[in-house]
C-alpha positions in Angstrom: 78.4 63.3 -52.0 76.6 64.3 -55.2 78.3 65.4 -58.4 75.3 65.3 -60.7 75.1 63.8 -64.1 78.2 63.7 -66.2 78.6 64.6 -69.9 78.3 61.4 -72.1 80.5 60.9 -75.1 77.9 59.7 -77.6 80.5 59.1 -80.3 82.2 56.6 -77.9 78.8 55.1 -77.0 78.0 54.6 -80.7 81.4 53.0 -81.4 81.0 50.6 -78.6 77.5 49.6 -79.8 78.7 49.1 -83.4 81.6 46.9 -82.1 79.4 44.8 -79.8 76.8 44.2 -82.6 79.5 42.7 -84.8 80.2 40.0 -82.3 77.7 37.1 -82.3 76.7 36.1 -78.8 73.6 33.9 -78.5 73.2 32.5 -75.0 75.7 29.7 -74.6 78.1 31.0 -77.2 79.4 34.2 -75.5 83.2 33.7 -75.0 84.2 36.0 -77.8 82.0 38.9 -76.7 83.2 38.5 -73.1 86.8 38.9 -74.3 85.8 42.0 -76.3 84.3 43.7 -73.3 87.1 42.7 -71.0 89.5 44.3 -73.5 87.6 47.5 -73.2 87.4 47.4 -69.4 91.2 46.9 -69.4 91.6 49.9 -71.7 89.5 52.0 -69.3 91.7 50.7 -66.4 88.7 49.1 -64.7 89.7 46.0 -62.8 87.5 42.9 -63.4 87.2 39.2 -62.8 85.2 36.4 -64.4 83.0 33.6 -63.1 83.8 30.1 -64.3 81.4 30.4 -67.3 82.3 34.0 -68.1 80.1 36.5 -66.4 82.0 39.7 -65.8 82.4 41.4 -62.4 84.2 44.7 -62.7 84.5 47.3 -59.9 85.2 51.0 -59.4 86.3 51.5 -55.9 84.5 54.1 -53.8 85.3 55.9 -50.5 83.7 53.0 -48.6 83.2 49.3 -49.4 79.6 49.0 -48.2 76.7 49.3 -49.0 78.0 48.7 -52.5 76.0 49.3 -55.6 75.6 47.1 -58.7 74.9 48.1 -62.3 74.0 45.0 -64.3 73.4 44.2 -68.0 73.6 41.1 -70.2 75.9 40.2 -73.1 73.9 37.3 -74.5 71.2 37.6 -77.2 68.5 35.5 -78.7 69.5 33.0 -81.3 69.0 29.3 -82.3 70.4 25.8 -82.0 70.4 23.0 -84.6 67.6 20.7 -83.6 67.8 18.2 -86.4 69.5 17.5 -89.8 66.7 17.1 -92.3 66.7 14.6 -95.3 66.5 17.6 -97.7 69.9 18.9 -96.5 68.4 21.7 -94.4 68.4 22.3 -90.6 65.6 22.2 -88.1 65.9 24.9 -85.5 65.1 25.4 -81.8 65.0 29.0 -80.6 67.3 30.3 -77.8 65.2 32.7 -75.8 61.6 33.8 -76.5 61.2 35.2 -80.0 58.9 34.8 -82.9 59.6 32.6 -85.9 58.1 35.4 -88.0 61.2 37.5 -87.3 63.5 34.5 -88.1 62.1 34.1 -91.6 64.5 35.6 -94.1 67.3 36.2 -91.6 70.9 35.7 -92.6 72.9 33.8 -90.0 76.0 31.7 -89.2 76.0 28.1 -88.0 79.0 27.5 -85.6 80.0 23.9 -86.1 83.0 22.1 -84.7 84.5 22.2 -88.2 84.0 26.0 -88.5 81.3 28.5 -89.3 78.8 28.2 -92.2 76.7 31.0 -93.6 73.0 30.4 -94.3 69.4 31.7 -94.4 66.4 30.9 -92.3 63.5 30.3 -94.6 59.8 29.2 -94.3 59.2 25.7 -95.5 57.2 27.0 -98.4 59.6 29.7 -99.6 59.0 30.0 -103.3 55.9 31.7 -104.7 56.8 30.3 -108.1 56.4 26.8 -106.7 53.8 27.1 -103.9 51.7 30.0 -105.3 49.3 31.4 -102.7 50.2 28.8 -100.0 53.3 30.9 -99.2 50.9 33.4 -97.5 48.7 30.8 -95.8 51.3 28.5 -94.2 51.5 28.6 -90.4 54.2 30.7 -88.7 56.1 28.7 -86.1 59.5 27.2 -85.4 58.1 24.0 -86.9 57.6 25.8 -90.2 61.0 27.2 -90.8 64.4 25.7 -91.8 67.9 26.8 -92.3 69.4 26.6 -95.7 73.2 26.3 -95.4 75.3 28.0 -98.1 77.4 24.8 -98.8 76.8 21.6 -100.8 74.1 19.9 -98.7 71.3 18.1 -100.5 70.9 15.3 -97.9 71.4 14.9 -94.2 74.6 12.9 -94.7 76.0 16.0 -96.7 75.4 18.0 -93.5 77.2 15.4 -91.4 80.1 15.5 -93.9 80.3 19.3 -93.3 80.7 18.7 -89.6 77.3 20.2 -88.7 75.6 18.4 -85.8 72.6 18.7 -83.5 73.2 21.3 -80.8 75.4 23.6 -83.0 74.7 27.3 -82.3 73.1 29.6 -84.8 73.8 33.4 -84.6 71.4 35.7 -86.5 72.9 38.7 -88.2 72.1 42.0 -86.5 71.9 44.1 -89.8 72.4 47.4 -87.9 71.5 50.9 -89.3 72.6 54.0 -87.5 70.6 56.9 -88.9 71.6 60.6 -88.9 68.4 61.5 -86.9 69.5 59.4 -83.9 67.4 56.3 -84.6 69.2 52.9 -84.5 67.6 49.9 -86.1 69.1 46.4 -85.5 68.6 43.0 -84.1 70.2 42.3 -80.7 69.9 45.9 -79.3 68.6 43.9 -76.4 71.0 44.1 -74.7 74.1 45.2 -76.7 72.7 48.8 -76.3 72.5 48.4 -72.5 76.2 47.2 -72.4 77.3 50.2 -74.5 75.4 52.5 -72.1 77.3 50.9 -69.1 80.6 51.4 -70.9 79.8 55.0 -71.8 79.0 55.7 -68.1 82.2 54.1 -67.1 84.2 56.1 -69.7 82.6 59.4 -68.4 83.5 58.5 -64.8 87.1 57.8 -65.7 87.3 60.9 -67.9 86.0 63.2 -65.1 87.9 61.5 -62.3 84.8 60.6 -60.2 85.2 58.5 -57.1 81.8 57.2 -55.9 80.9 57.2 -52.2 80.8 53.4 -52.2 82.2 50.6 -54.4 80.2 50.1 -57.6 80.2 46.6 -59.2 79.6 46.5 -63.0 78.1 43.1 -63.7 77.7 41.6 -67.1 75.8 38.3 -67.4 75.7 35.7 -70.2 72.5 33.8 -69.7 69.8 36.4 -69.2 67.8 35.4 -72.2 67.2 32.0 -70.8 66.2 33.2 -67.3 69.2 32.8 -65.0 71.7 35.5 -65.9 72.4 37.1 -62.5 72.0 34.0 -60.4 75.7 33.6 -59.6 77.5 36.9 -60.1 76.2 39.4 -57.5 78.7 39.8 -54.6 77.5 39.9 -51.0 78.6 43.6 -50.6 76.0 44.8 -53.1 72.9 46.1 -51.4 71.3 47.9 -54.3 71.3 46.7 -58.0 70.1 48.6 -61.0 69.5 46.6 -64.1 69.9 48.2 -67.6 67.8 46.5 -70.3 65.2 47.3 -72.9 61.7 48.6 -72.4 58.9 47.8 -74.8 57.3 50.6 -76.8 54.1 48.9 -77.8 50.3 49.4 -77.6 49.3 49.4 -73.9 52.8 50.3 -72.7 54.1 53.7 -71.4 57.7 53.2 -72.5 59.3 55.6 -75.0 62.3 55.6 -77.3 63.3 58.9 -75.7 64.5 59.5 -72.2 64.7 56.9 -69.4 61.8 54.4 -68.9 61.7 53.5 -65.2 60.1 50.1 -64.6 57.9 50.0 -61.6 57.2 46.2 -61.9 57.6 43.3 -64.2 56.0 39.8 -64.2 57.9 38.9 -61.0 56.4 41.8 -59.1 57.2 45.3 -58.0 60.8 46.6 -57.9 62.2 48.1 -54.7 60.2 51.1 -53.7 63.1 53.2 -52.3 65.6 52.5 -55.0 63.1 53.1 -57.8 62.0 56.4 -56.3 65.6 57.5 -55.8 66.2 57.0 -59.5 63.0 59.0 -60.3 64.2 61.8 -58.0 67.5 61.8 -59.7 65.8 62.2 -63.1 63.8 65.1 -61.8 66.8 66.8 -60.1 69.1 66.3 -63.1 66.5 67.3 -65.7 66.6 63.8 -67.3 63.5 63.0 -69.3 61.7 59.9 -67.9 58.5 58.0 -67.8 57.3 55.0 -65.8 56.0 51.7 -67.0 55.0 48.2 -65.9 55.9 45.1 -67.9 53.6 42.1 -67.5 55.4 39.7 -69.8 59.0 40.5 -69.0 61.8 39.5 -66.5 65.4 40.6 -66.2 68.6 40.0 -64.3 66.9 41.4 -61.2 64.6 38.5 -61.1 67.3 35.8 -61.4 69.4 37.5 -58.7 66.4 37.5 -56.2 65.4 34.0 -57.1 69.0 32.9 -56.4 68.7 34.3 -52.9 70.4 37.7 -53.2 69.1 40.1 -50.5 69.4 43.2 -52.7 67.2 46.1 -53.6 66.5 46.0 -57.3 65.4 48.4 -60.0 65.2 48.4 -63.7 65.8 51.3 -66.0 65.3 50.9 -69.7 65.7 52.3 -73.2 62.4 52.0 -75.1 62.6 49.4 -77.9 60.1 49.1 -80.7 59.6 45.5 -81.8 61.6 43.9 -79.1 63.3 40.6 -80.1 62.6 41.4 -83.7 64.0 44.2 -85.9 64.4 46.5 -82.9 64.5 50.3 -83.0 65.8 52.7 -80.4 67.0 56.3 -80.2 70.3 57.7 -79.1 68.4 60.1 -76.8 67.4 57.2 -74.6 70.8 55.7 -74.5 72.5 59.0 -73.5 69.8 59.6 -70.9 70.4 56.2 -69.3 74.1 56.8 -69.2 73.6 60.2 -67.6 71.3 58.7 -65.0 73.8 56.0 -64.1 76.6 58.5 -63.6 74.3 60.6 -61.3 73.2 57.5 -59.4 76.7 56.0 -58.7 77.9 59.4 -57.5 74.9 60.1 -55.3 74.9 60.0 -51.5 74.0 56.8 -49.6 70.5 57.3 -48.1 70.0 54.0 -46.3 73.1 53.5 -44.3 71.8 50.4 -42.5 72.0 48.5 -45.9 75.8 48.2 -45.2 74.9 45.3 -42.8 73.3 42.1 -43.8 71.1 42.2 -40.7 70.3 45.1 -38.4 67.9 46.4 -35.9 64.8 48.5 -36.6 66.9 51.6 -36.1 67.3 53.4 -39.5 64.8 51.2 -41.2 63.0 52.8 -44.2 59.5 54.2 -44.2 56.9 54.6 -46.9 54.3 57.3 -47.0 50.9 56.3 -45.5 49.2 59.7 -45.0 46.3 60.6 -47.2 47.0 63.2 -49.9 45.7 66.7 -49.2 43.5 68.1 -52.0 44.0 71.7 -53.0 40.5 73.1 -53.2 41.6 76.7 -53.6 41.3 76.6 -57.3 38.1 77.0 -59.2 37.0 73.4 -59.1 33.5 72.2 -58.7 32.9 69.8 -55.9 30.0 67.4 -56.7 27.1 67.4 -54.3 26.4 64.2 -52.5 22.9 62.8 -52.7 21.5 62.0 -49.3 18.4 60.2 -50.6 
């Protein structure tokens, strides 16, 4: 059964992204954003359940139970924790996730203490040109060379203790989003709030159009992807193929783009599933969805954590190109819409590997990969170089 791509309500997608960006969710501090997304799933009439820690497993029932499909993204973002209370009344920080202290400098943020939230700013140790002159431009850039200035009376470490601030408190960095009329979106934490908005937009389109997929589709939202183990305990046994939605990297040496879908062929953990990846590419071609391929050498996603946890699933990664990932990120609505369109086409497409419905099976129906040599078309006016025989 194939219905093709569905029309995506980009106004709905934008509203969901705006709403998600307003909810702080550094890894380890995700309860509120989980509740926000569950509220929207309930409004869309999509049943869901939560793991103990709060990963979401929603499902849209299909004609058959197996081989079920999974669409997965993550709710958590990069951030910080308080590493120490300094004698000068400021806070030493430890990053959550992998991101540069350069992008932390100057960021507005909130410290979530047991006593309540405090606003503040992350500053380099030498922050004033009037005091430190040219040294402000020669000081090292690292997490050892930044500190958090709390916007409360705190001149000594005991003042911080009196405020209720303690080692281990979470620090959420403001996203500072801008939605431009030309379709560009600039913000922190588009990784992966934008991916979650894409998933919700695809779900909204399916509900609006009354689409029943051929098999059950699990919509999985993890909460610890940024620290490496997001999908380790959320993938149900019924899922045979799982497509991760996350950011690609538009940077020198990469083939990602801020437009269309970027299909990842491999990341640092190795190649993605040949058959699932090529199915997604064919769907892009058949549905006239712009796409490009890329390989990420310093990148891992929920697919990796699922496989490392022992899930026997085919995995693929489709991405929206992000410029300056884990910094002040920039994306374009064209990529988000294209991803949502591809998801709707994929979940409605026919099952091609029926043996995947069983955990173990015989060789019958097992997949094949092309091995024949490509045939060259020499009918065109092409010069064939002569071979020297010596």
